[in-house]
C-alpha positions in Angstrom: 104.8 69.9 -49.2 102.2 71.7 -50.3 98.3 70.6 -51.0 95.1 71.5 -52.2 91.3 70.2 -51.2 89.3 68.5 -53.4 87.2 71.3 -53.7 90.0 73.3 -54.5 91.3 71.8 -57.1 87.6 71.2 -59.1 87.6 74.6 -58.6 91.1 75.2 -60.3 89.6 72.7 -62.7 86.1 74.8 -63.2 88.3 78.1 -63.7 90.5 76.3 -66.5 87.2 74.9 -68.1 85.4 78.1 -68.2 88.5 79.9 -69.5 89.4 77.4 -72.2 85.6 77.1 -73.4 84.6 80.6 -72.7 81.9 79.9 -76.0 78.5 78.5 -76.2 78.8 74.8 -79.3 75.9 73.2 -81.1 76.3 69.1 -80.2 75.0 66.3 -81.7 74.2 63.9 -79.5 71.5 61.0 -78.4 69.5 61.9 -75.1 69.0 59.4 -72.6 67.9 59.1 -68.7 65.9 61.9 -69.6 64.0 63.3 -66.2 62.7 66.4 -64.4 62.2 66.9 -61.0 59.4 68.8 -59.0 61.4 71.9 -59.4 60.8 71.9 -63.4 64.4 71.2 -63.9 65.3 68.5 -66.6 68.4 66.3 -65.9 69.6 64.0 -69.0 72.4 62.3 -70.3 73.8 63.0 -73.9 75.6 60.0 -75.5 77.0 58.9 -78.8 77.0 55.4 -80.3 79.3 53.8 -82.4 77.7 53.4 -85.9 78.8 49.7 -86.9 78.3 47.9 -83.3 76.4 50.4 -81.6 78.6 50.6 -78.5 78.6 54.2 -76.5 82.1 56.1 -77.5 81.1 59.5 -75.5 78.8 60.8 -72.8 78.2 63.7 -70.7 75.8 64.9 -68.4 73.4 67.6 -68.7 70.8 69.4 -67.8 68.2 72.0 -68.7 67.1 74.7 -66.2 63.4 75.5 -65.5 63.6 78.9 -66.7 64.8 77.2 -70.7 63.3 73.7 -70.3 59.5 75.4 -69.6 60.1 77.4 -73.2 62.2 74.3 -74.8 60.4 71.3 -74.1 56.6 73.0 -76.0 58.3 74.8 -78.7 60.3 71.3 -79.6 57.6 69.4 -79.3 55.3 71.3 -80.9 57.3 71.6 -84.0 58.9 68.2 -84.3 55.3 66.0 -83.0 57.9 64.5 -81.1 57.9 64.1 -77.3 61.1 65.2 -75.4 62.3 61.8 -73.9 65.3 59.4 -74.1 66.8 57.6 -77.5 66.0 60.9 -79.9 68.9 62.7 -81.6 69.2 66.1 -81.1 71.2 69.0 -81.7 71.6 71.6 -78.8 73.4 74.5 -78.1 75.5 74.4 -74.8 78.1 75.9 -72.6 80.8 73.8 -71.1 80.4 73.4 -67.3 82.5 71.7 -64.5 80.7 72.0 -60.8 82.9 71.5 -57.9 80.3 69.6 -56.4 78.5 67.9 -59.2 81.7 67.5 -61.8 81.8 68.0 -66.1 78.2 68.7 -67.4 76.8 70.7 -70.4 74.0 73.3 -69.8 71.8 73.2 -72.9 70.4 76.7 -73.9 68.8 76.2 -77.0 68.0 73.1 -79.5 67.7 72.8 -83.0 63.7 70.8 -83.6 64.6 70.9 -87.4 67.1 68.2 -86.8 65.4 65.9 -84.8 62.5 66.7 -87.2 64.8 65.0 -90.0 65.9 62.5 -88.0 62.7 61.4 -87.5 61.4 61.1 -91.0 64.8 60.0 -91.6 63.9 56.7 -88.9 60.1 56.5 -90.4 61.5 56.2 -93.9 64.4 53.8 -93.2 60.8 51.6 -91.2 59.2 51.8 -94.8 62.1 51.0 -96.8 62.6 48.2 -94.3 59.3 47.1 -94.9 59.0 47.5 -98.4 61.9 45.4 -99.0 60.5 43.0 -96.8 57.7 42.6 -99.0 54.9 43.3 -97.1 54.8 47.5 -97.2 51.7 46.9 -99.4 50.1 43.8 -97.9 47.1 45.0 -96.3 46.3 47.7 -98.9 45.9 44.9 -101.3 43.1 43.4 -99.3 39.4 43.4 -100.9 37.3 45.5 -98.5 34.2 43.3 -97.8 31.2 44.9 -100.0 29.3 44.9 -96.4 31.7 46.5 -94.1 29.1 45.9 -91.1 31.2 44.1 -88.5 33.9 46.2 -87.2 36.3 45.9 -84.5 37.7 48.7 -82.5 41.2 49.7 -81.1 41.1 52.1 -78.6 41.1 53.2 -75.1 37.6 52.7 -74.1 37.4 56.4 -72.1 38.9 58.1 -75.3 36.8 61.0 -76.5 37.8 59.9 -80.2 35.7 56.2 -79.4 32.4 58.1 -78.8 32.7 60.4 -81.6 33.1 57.7 -83.9 30.4 55.3 -82.3 28.0 58.4 -82.6 28.5 59.0 -86.1 28.7 55.0 -86.7 25.6 53.8 -85.4 23.2 57.2 -85.6 24.2 58.0 -89.1 21.1 59.7 -91.4 20.7 56.5 -93.3 19.9 54.4 -90.1 22.6 52.2 -91.5 23.4 48.7 -89.2 26.6 48.1 -87.8 27.7 45.9 -85.4 30.8 47.3 -83.6 33.4 45.7 -80.9 35.9 47.0 -78.7 39.3 45.3 -78.2 40.2 48.0 -75.6 44.0 49.3 -75.8 46.7 52.1 -74.3 46.4 54.5 -76.6 49.3 56.9 -75.3 52.7 55.9 -74.1 55.5 53.6 -74.1 52.5 51.0 -73.3 50.9 51.9 -76.9 53.0 49.7 -78.9 52.6 46.3 -76.9 48.6 47.2 -75.9 47.8 47.5 -79.5 49.5 44.7 -80.8 48.2 42.6 -78.4 44.4 44.0 -79.2 45.3 42.6 -82.6 46.4 39.2 -81.7 42.7 39.1 -80.1 41.3 40.3 -82.9 43.1 37.7 -85.3 41.8 34.9 -83.4 38.4 35.6 -84.0 38.7 37.0 -87.3 36.2 35.3 -89.1 33.6 37.3 -87.0 34.6 40.8 -88.3 34.8 42.5 -92.1 37.7 45.2 -91.2 39.3 46.9 -87.7 39.5 50.4 -86.7 42.2 52.2 -85.0 41.6 55.1 -83.2 42.9 57.8 -81.1 41.3 61.2 -80.4 43.5 64.6 -80.7 45.9 65.4 -78.2 49.5 66.3 -78.4 51.4 65.6 -81.4 54.4 64.2 -79.3 51.9 61.6 -78.0 52.0 60.0 -81.2 55.7 58.8 -81.9 54.2 55.4 -80.2 52.3 54.6 -83.9 56.0 55.3 -85.7 56.5 51.4 -84.2 58.6 49.2 -86.5 57.0 46.5 -84.4 53.6 47.9 -85.0 53.5 48.5 -88.3 54.7 45.2 -89.3 51.8 43.6 -87.1 49.2 45.8 -89.2 50.7 45.7 -92.8 50.5 41.8 -92.5 47.0 41.7 -90.5 44.5 39.9 -92.3 41.6 42.2 -92.4 41.7 45.7 -93.9 42.9 48.5 -91.3 41.5 51.4 -91.0 43.2 54.4 -89.3 41.9 57.5 -87.5 44.6 58.6 -85.5 45.5 62.4 -84.0 44.4 65.3 -86.5 44.5 66.1 -90.5 47.8 67.2 -89.8 49.2 64.1 -88.4 50.4 60.7 -90.1 52.4 57.9 -89.1 54.5 54.9 -90.0 50.8 53.0 -89.1 49.0 55.4 -91.3 51.3 54.3 -94.5 50.9 50.6 -93.7 46.9 50.5 -93.3 44.2 49.5 -95.8 42.4 53.3 -95.5 44.0 56.0 -93.6 41.3 58.9 -91.8 42.3 62.0 -90.5 40.7 61.6 -87.6 38.1 58.9 -85.8 34.8 60.9 -87.2 36.4 60.4 -90.8 37.2 56.9 -90.1 33.5 56.4 -89.1 32.1 58.5 -92.2 34.2 56.3 -94.3 32.1 53.0 -93.3 29.3 54.7 -93.4 29.8 56.8 -97.3 31.1 53.0 -98.1 27.5 51.5 -96.8 25.7 54.1 -97.7 27.4 53.3 -102.0 26.7 49.9 -101.6 23.3 50.6 -100.5 22.7 52.8 -103.9 24.2 50.3 -106.0 22.3 47.5 -104.9 18.9 50.2 -105.2 19.8 50.9 -108.8 20.1 47.1 -109.4 17.1 46.5 -108.1 15.5 49.3 -110.0 17.0 48.0 -113.4 15.7 44.3 -112.5 12.3 45.7 -111.7 12.1 47.8 -115.4 14.0 44.5 -116.8 11.5 42.2 -116.1 8.8 44.7 -116.4 10.0 45.0 -119.9 9.6 41.6 -120.3 5.9 41.2 -119.0 5.2 43.7 -121.3 6.9 42.3 -124.0 5.2 38.9 -123.6 1.8 40.0 -123.0 2.1 41.7 -126.5 3.0 38.3 -127.9 0.2 36.3 -126.1 -2.4 39.1 -127.6 -1.3 38.9 -130.9 -1.4 34.8 -130.2 -5.0 35.5 -129.0 -5.5 37.0 -132.3 -4.4 34.7 -134.6 -4.7 31.6 -132.5 -8.2 30.9 -133.8 -7.6 31.4 -137.7 -4.5 29.4 -137.2 -6.3 27.0 -135.1 -8.8 26.2 -138.1 -6.0 26.0 -140.8 -4.2 23.6 -138.9 -7.5 21.8 -138.4 -8.7 22.1 -141.6 -5.3 21.0 -143.1 -5.8 17.8 -140.9 -8.8 17.0 -142.1 -7.8 17.1 -145.5 -4.7 15.0 -144.8 -7.1 12.4 -143.0 -8.9 12.4 -146.1 -6.1 11.7 -148.5 -4.8 9.4 -145.8 -8.3 7.4 -145.8 -9.3 7.2 -149.6 -5.5 5.7 -150.0 -6.3 3.6 -146.8 -9.2 2.2 -149.1 -7.1 1.9 -152.7 -4.6 0.2 -150.7 -7.2 -2.3 -149.1 -8.4 -2.8 -152.3 -5.6 -3.7 -154.1 -4.3 -5.6 -150.8 -7.3 -7.6 -151.0 -7.0 -7.8 -154.9 -3.5 -9.3 -154.8 -4.5 -11.7 -151.9 -7.4 -13.2 -153.9 -4.9 -13.6 -157.0 -2.4 -15.4 -155.1 -5.3 -17.8 -153.6 -6.4 -18.4 -157.3 -2.7 -19.2 -158.2 -2.0 -21.6 -155.1 -5.4 -23.4 -156.1 -4.7 -23.8 -159.8 -1.4 -25.1 -158.6 -2.9 -27.8 -155.9 -5.1 -28.6 -158.8 -2.9 -29.6 -161.5 -0.5 -30.8 -158.8 -3.5 -33.1 -157.4 -3.3 -37.2 -157.6 -7.1 -36.7 -159.5 -5.9 -34.2 -162.2 -2.5 -36.0 -163.2 -4.8 -39.5 -163.0 -7.3 -37.7 -165.1 -4.4 -37.6 -167.8 -3.3 -41.4 -168.1 -0.7 -41.6 -165.3 -1.3 -44.6 -162.8 0.0 -45.1 -159.1 1.1 -48.5 -158.4 0.3 -49.6 -154.5 1.7 -52.6 -152.5 -0.1 -52.5 -148.8 -1.1 -49.1 -149.1 2.0 -47.6 -149.8 3.1 -46.2 -153.7 6.0 -48.2 -155.3 9.1 -46.5 -156.5 11.3 -49.5 -157.6 10.5 -52.7 -159.1 13.3 -54.1 -156.9 11.1 -54.5 -153.7 8.6 -56.4 -155.5 9.0 -60.6 -155.2 7.2 -63.1 -157.1 3.6 -63.6 -156.0 3.4 -60.0 -154.1 -0.3 -58.7 -154.7 0.0 -55.1 -155.9 -2.9 -52.3 -157.0 -3.1 -49.9 -159.7 -4.8 -46.9 -158.9 -6.3 -45.3 -162.5 -8.4 -42.5 -162.8 -11.2 -44.4 -162.6 -11.1 -47.1 -160.5 -8.6 -50.0 -159.3 -6.5 -53.0 -160.4 -5.0 -55.8 -158.1 -2.3 -57.9 -159.6 -0.4 -61.0 -158.7 3.6 -60.7 -159.6 4.5 -63.4 -161.4 8.1 -61.6 -162.5 10.3 -58.5 -162.2 12.7 -56.9 -163.9 15.1 -54.0 -162.8 15.6 -51.7 -165.8 
């Protein structure tokens, strides 16, 4: 019975694979477990996932030798703005290899960054579409920036050069405007960036009434370092944050998903500071214009009032004299009317008194008795009926001149 050693078998397999796959191939896959050793070689795995349940459907060991990796990595990152790390879609040119000791593997010879760039843009667009579908994409942009934006919460690394530049432009502005910055330290590079920035946002949220706006800034550096800001969770947090957010991340040519959802996107940290300064300068200029217009309006009002007072001073003596004359004439007329009315009142009263005197005279007993009438009285009371008399009663008859006493001998009713 013949037999082969394992190394002999693997060598035969290697030869057969080299014969079966003599060419190079462009392969689409996702990177996984990317790492490099001290010799500069890069080792990784290429994987393919099921589009429906995200399960693995294929996997292969890959490697990029140092001489190739030192050229491919900076080229890839410069073109895509994406670090060569795990979890990215790549299109790589490989040769198929089977090593007797290490087994099957793909030797990477070249990479097409345009494929990854397209995939990155696709994923960013998917994030933006998701945020829009959820109704939060424009929320932060729709917030009203306070008129006086002076209390600034800053999220950045305290050691970042961009932070120092930001403070210098903000606090040492030529107009001498006053700002009140507060730093909320955060990691701004690497895998912890997303969680660190969200934690800073949560800290600001707890004190949101103390601030007018939030600034997220990061200085220059490799474009690939900005991938942490293409995060759905970070973008969703910023989009729904209750304070306006200003971003100043990277360089002028760079933009991220976070920039799309922010209230205002500045090109750099210094540009973010200049935006705040310019905004406050504009408000100050508007307030000065309002102050100037108000002063001019008050002056015009005072001038017009002064003219009116001078006119009144000129016409007031004549007007006052004319008014006094009119009142004087009116008083004389009232006096004449009062005298006439008083005389007429006295005459009327006198006539009424005379009439009453005449009536009283005509109604007096003496006047009636002088006309031949008499009054018969019994015991000092006037008699009105003979029925109250009895035989023997003494009565007294009053005449115009004198009295007559009589004794009743008989009385007869009418």
